[in-house]
C-alpha positions in Angstrom: 47.0 74.0 119.6 47.6 73.8 115.8 51.5 74.7 115.8 52.4 72.4 118.8 50.7 69.4 116.8 52.8 70.3 113.9 55.7 70.3 116.4 54.8 67.1 118.1 55.0 65.7 114.2 58.8 67.4 112.9 59.6 66.1 116.4 58.2 62.5 116.2 60.0 62.2 112.6 63.2 63.0 114.0 63.2 60.4 116.9 62.3 57.8 114.7 65.0 58.9 112.1 67.4 58.8 114.8 66.4 55.0 115.8 66.7 54.0 112.5 69.9 55.0 111.5 71.2 53.8 115.5 69.6 50.3 113.9 71.5 50.5 110.7 74.6 49.6 112.7 73.7 46.4 113.9 74.3 45.3 110.2 77.6 45.4 110.9 79.7 42.3 111.3 81.8 43.3 114.3 80.1 41.5 117.0 81.1 44.2 119.5 79.6 46.9 117.2 76.3 44.6 117.0 75.8 44.1 120.7 76.7 47.7 121.6 73.8 49.0 118.9 71.4 46.4 120.6 72.2 47.3 123.7 71.3 51.3 122.6 68.3 50.5 120.6 67.0 48.5 123.9 67.9 51.3 126.2 66.6 54.2 123.5 63.3 51.9 123.3 62.9 51.8 127.4 63.2 55.5 127.2 60.8 56.3 124.7 58.5 54.3 126.3 58.9 55.4 129.8 58.1 59.2 128.1 55.3 58.3 126.3 53.8 56.6 129.1 53.9 59.2 131.8 53.4 61.6 129.0 49.5 59.3 128.3 49.1 59.6 132.1 49.8 63.1 132.6 47.2 64.4 129.9 44.6 61.8 131.1 45.1 62.6 134.9 45.0 66.9 133.9 41.6 65.6 131.1 39.9 64.1 134.4 40.7 67.6 136.3 39.0 69.7 133.8 36.6 67.4 132.9 35.7 67.2 136.9 36.6 70.3 138.7 36.9 70.4 142.4 34.4 72.5 144.5 37.0 74.9 146.0 35.1 77.1 147.2 33.8 74.4 149.8 32.7 74.6 153.6 36.1 75.3 155.2 35.1 72.6 158.1 38.8 70.8 158.0 41.1 72.2 160.6 44.7 72.3 158.8 48.4 72.3 161.0 50.8 73.6 158.5 54.3 72.9 160.5 57.5 74.5 159.5 60.2 72.7 160.9 63.3 74.8 160.4 67.1 74.7 161.6 69.5 78.1 161.0 66.8 79.5 158.5 66.9 82.9 159.5 67.6 84.1 155.7 64.0 82.8 154.5 61.7 82.2 157.4 59.8 85.2 157.5 59.4 85.2 153.7 57.9 81.8 154.4 56.3 82.5 157.6 54.4 85.9 155.8 53.1 83.4 152.6 51.5 81.1 154.9 49.6 83.7 156.6 48.1 84.8 153.6 46.2 81.6 152.6 43.1 82.1 151.7 41.8 79.2 153.5 40.5 80.3 157.0 40.5 77.2 159.3 44.2 76.7 159.9 47.1 77.2 162.1 50.8 77.4 161.2 53.7 75.5 164.5 57.2 76.7 163.6 59.3 74.4 165.6 62.9 75.9 165.7 64.9 72.8 166.2 67.8 74.5 167.9 69.1 76.7 165.2 72.3 78.6 166.5 70.9 81.8 164.3 67.9 83.8 165.2 65.8 81.9 163.3 63.0 81.3 166.6 63.1 84.7 167.7 62.1 85.9 164.0 59.5 83.4 164.3 58.6 84.3 167.2 57.9 88.1 166.6 55.3 86.8 163.8 53.2 85.2 166.0 49.4 85.9 166.0 46.0 84.3 166.9 43.1 85.9 165.2 39.7 84.0 164.3 40.2 80.9 162.6 44.2 81.6 162.3 47.0 81.4 164.3 50.9 81.3 163.9 53.0 79.8 167.2 56.9 79.2 167.4 58.0 76.4 169.5 61.8 75.5 169.9 63.5 72.3 170.8 67.2 70.6 171.3 68.3 70.4 168.1 66.5 66.6 166.9 66.7 66.6 162.7 64.1 67.4 160.5 61.6 64.1 161.0 62.1 64.5 165.0 60.8 68.3 164.3 58.2 67.4 162.4 56.7 64.3 165.3 57.0 67.4 167.7 54.7 69.6 165.3 52.2 67.0 164.8 52.4 66.3 168.8 51.4 70.3 169.4 48.7 70.2 166.6 45.4 70.3 166.7 44.0 69.9 163.2 42.9 66.4 161.3 45.0 67.4 158.2 49.1 68.4 158.4 50.5 70.4 155.6 54.7 70.2 156.1 56.4 72.9 154.7 60.1 73.9 154.2 61.4 76.8 156.0 62.9 78.0 152.4 59.9 77.4 150.7 57.0 80.5 149.8 53.4 79.0 149.1 51.0 80.0 146.5 47.8 82.1 148.2 45.3 79.1 147.6 48.1 76.2 148.2 46.1 75.4 151.3 42.4 76.0 149.9 43.4 73.5 146.6 44.8 70.2 148.5 42.1 70.4 151.3 39.3 68.8 148.8 41.3 65.6 148.0 40.6 64.5 151.3 37.0 64.4 151.4 37.8 60.6 149.8 38.6 58.8 152.8 41.0 56.8 150.8 43.3 59.9 150.1 46.3 60.0 152.7 48.1 62.4 151.2 48.2 65.3 148.4 51.6 66.8 146.9 51.9 70.0 145.8 54.1 71.8 143.2 57.2 72.8 143.1 59.0 76.2 141.5 62.6 76.8 141.6 62.4 80.6 142.5 66.5 81.5 141.9 66.4 80.9 138.3 69.8 82.9 138.2 72.0 80.6 137.7 73.0 78.0 134.9 72.3 75.2 137.8 69.2 76.7 138.9 67.6 77.2 135.6 68.6 73.5 134.6 67.4 72.2 138.0 63.7 74.5 137.3 63.3 72.1 133.9 64.0 69.7 135.9 61.7 70.2 138.1 58.3 71.3 136.0 59.4 67.8 134.2 60.0 65.8 137.0 56.7 66.8 139.0 54.4 68.1 136.3 55.3 65.1 133.5 56.1 62.2 136.2 53.8 63.0 139.3 50.8 64.1 137.0 51.3 60.9 135.6 51.5 58.8 139.0 48.4 61.0 140.4 46.2 59.5 137.5 46.7 56.1 139.3 46.6 57.7 142.5 50.4 56.5 143.9 52.6 59.8 143.8 55.9 57.8 145.3 57.2 60.9 146.9 55.5 64.1 148.6 57.9 66.7 148.5 59.7 68.0 151.6 58.3 71.8 150.1 54.5 70.7 150.5 52.6 68.2 151.0 49.7 67.4 153.2 48.9 64.4 154.9 45.3 62.8 157.0 46.6 63.2 160.4 45.4 59.7 161.5 47.3 58.5 158.7 50.4 59.4 159.8 50.1 58.6 163.6 49.0 54.8 162.4 52.3 54.9 160.2 54.3 55.7 163.5 54.8 58.7 162.5 58.1 60.4 160.3 60.9 58.3 160.8 64.8 59.5 161.3 66.2 56.4 160.3 66.4 57.5 156.4 67.7 60.9 154.9 64.2 61.0 153.2 61.2 60.9 156.0 58.8 62.2 153.4 59.0 59.5 150.7 59.6 57.0 153.4 56.4 58.1 155.1 54.9 58.2 151.7 55.8 54.0 150.8 54.1 53.6 154.6 51.2 55.4 153.2 51.1 53.1 150.1 51.4 50.0 151.7 48.6 50.4 154.1 46.3 50.9 150.8 46.0 55.0 150.9 45.9 57.0 147.7 48.3 59.4 147.0 47.4 62.2 144.8 48.9 65.7 143.3 47.4 69.5 142.8 49.1 71.1 140.2 48.3 74.3 140.9 48.9 74.2 144.7 52.7 76.5 144.4 55.8 76.2 146.8 58.3 78.3 145.6 61.9 76.8 146.9 65.5 77.9 146.5 67.6 75.4 145.0 71.4 74.9 144.9 73.2 77.9 143.1 76.2 75.9 142.6 77.5 72.7 141.5 78.9 71.0 145.1 75.5 72.0 146.5 73.8 70.4 144.1 75.8 66.8 144.2 75.4 67.1 148.1 71.7 67.3 147.5 71.4 64.6 144.9 73.8 62.5 147.4 71.4 62.9 150.3 68.3 62.4 148.0 69.6 58.9 146.1 70.7 57.6 149.6 67.4 58.2 151.2 65.5 56.7 148.7 67.8 53.5 148.6 67.1 53.5 152.2 63.5 53.6 152.0 63.8 50.9 149.2 65.4 49.0 151.4 62.9 49.0 154.6 59.9 48.1 151.9 61.8 45.8 150.2 59.9 42.8 151.2 57.3 44.5 149.2 59.1 43.9 146.3 57.8 40.4 145.6 54.1 40.6 147.2 52.2 41.3 143.5 49.6 39.4 144.7 49.4 40.8 148.0 49.7 44.8 147.2 50.5 45.3 143.6 50.5 48.9 143.8 52.9 48.9 146.7 55.1 46.3 144.8 54.9 48.6 141.4 56.2 51.4 143.1 59.3 50.0 144.4 60.5 48.4 141.6 59.7 51.9 139.7 61.8 53.8 142.8 64.9 50.8 141.9 64.7 51.7 138.6 64.9 55.3 138.7 67.4 55.3 141.5 70.1 52.7 140.3 69.4 51.0 136.6 68.2 54.1 135.4 71.7 56.0 136.2 74.2 53.0 135.5 72.4 52.2 132.2 72.3 55.8 131.1 76.4 56.6 132.0 77.0 53.1 130.5 75.2 53.9 127.3 76.8 57.3 126.9 80.0 56.0 127.4 79.7 52.9 125.0 78.3 55.1 122.6 81.1 57.0 122.1 83.2 54.2 122.3 81.3 52.7 119.0 81.6 55.9 117.7 85.1 56.1 117.9 86.0 52.6 117.5 83.7 52.2 114.4 84.1 54.9 112.7 80.9 56.1 112.6 80.7 59.2 114.6 76.9 60.3 112.8 75.7 57.7 115.6 77.1 60.1 118.5 74.5 63.2 116.2 71.6 60.6 116.2 72.0 59.2 119.8 71.8 63.1 121.0 69.0 64.0 119.0 67.2 61.3 120.6 66.9 62.4 124.1 66.9 66.1 123.0 63.8 65.4 121.1 62.6 63.6 123.8 63.5 66.3 126.1 62.4 69.1 124.0 58.8 67.1 123.8 58.2 66.9 127.4 59.2 70.5 128.2 57.0 72.0 126.2 54.3 69.8 126.8 55.1 70.7 130.7 55.6 74.5 130.4 52.0 74.6 128.5 50.6 73.4 131.4 52.5 75.2 134.2 53.3 79.0 135.3 57.0 78.5 134.2 58.4 80.2 131.8 58.7 79.7 128.1 62.5 79.9 127.7 63.2 77.1 129.6 62.6 75.2 126.8 65.8 76.2 125.2 68.2 74.5 128.2 66.5 71.1 127.2 68.8 71.5 124.6 71.6 69.8 126.3 70.1 69.5 129.7 70.2 65.4 129.1 74.0 65.6 128.0 75.0 67.7 130.3 72.9 68.3 133.4 71.1 64.4 134.0 74.5 63.2 133.3 76.2 64.9 136.1 73.3 64.3 138.5 73.2 60.5 137.3 77.0 59.8 138.5 75.9 61.7 141.7 73.3 58.8 141.9 75.4 56.1 141.1 78.3 57.4 143.0 75.7 57.7 145.9 74.4 53.9 145.3 78.2 53.0 145.8 78.5 54.4 149.3 75.2 53.1 150.7 76.1 50.0 149.2 79.3 50.2 151.4 77.8 51.7 154.3 79.7 54.7 153.9 79.1 57.2 156.3 77.2 61.1 155.9 75.9 63.6 157.2 72.9 65.6 156.4 74.5 68.4 154.8 72.5 71.4 155.1 72.4 73.8 152.3 73.0 77.3 152.4 70.9 79.8 152.3 70.9 82.7 150.3 67.5 84.8 150.9 66.0 84.4 147.2 62.5 83.5 148.2 
């Protein structure tokens, strides 16, 4: 703990030194340089503020859980229906269902919904059917209609009062259901997100995604959970109150992000959306650049479509302040942040070259590297991830995030102009 404290002081010192050096550039007479330096400083301060606010909220949420631990040995009275929508998942479906069958919770059913697969997905799941006291697994099949349709099909055939949605390429920790169920003792909780870890950390792209996941989930999501306003329940692991889903009209198929859309519906209805850090889903991430870009295109367009559906809530701060703030935050993260980040990077390079202050590039790199190293150290320390991931933060922001941001900006442009796009299913490798 003492070593981490001194490391934090060093990182903080580097951060303020870099900001001070960038600030000195504004003293030059060139108006373009002054304008550029002002923009860079303002953008840097916004980024730093975001990190510190999320870090503070995340730490407060962890402290609350430590101070008021939940009783995970409570009676298993609530029945849970686990729905696994799948389409051509023969490479991963067996491992996924095996992890579900080993859950420590004693009152659940698993419904596999084969969405018209062309491979052996349904046959594999059918051969794994079982029924015993308190537990069962059944495999259903239907014509292809998309993930949202498959989830609704599963809900129609469900008996549980709680619905756990799990992607077919995900493997859950044994106590995942048991950990998440306890949150629903509070009738105001509409959904609970779990943690998502990358299981196939075998390429540079998947290792960088693993770092992104623990920062995005265990810093951002944990911070949001302190306010009970987690804005997206992830596809690999998310538990919902069945009545709340039905009241929201079920999963909708008019966006590429049905999980985001449903979460926003629940928030708009006044439900709390929480997060359980120890309920883990190990998922298979894209292993090459093109698959990664396809995934981020779909995510960005789906989020934008969900935001547009709920755009009326942008200005409803008096009626529903929480919902309005969530929509603005999502719009900032999906659109404003990527555009500003790309512009800032291009402009800092231009200023560094045109003004002769090339050291500005170094200080710019230090600012974001310090933030990413600090966030990575915190996230790794409170998760089950490998400490070696922290090393990738040295070029995570400059390299990986810029690639992702370019994909987000292009996806935003395509969504604005109404360019058609298919779902873009990823080819599984069977790593789980």
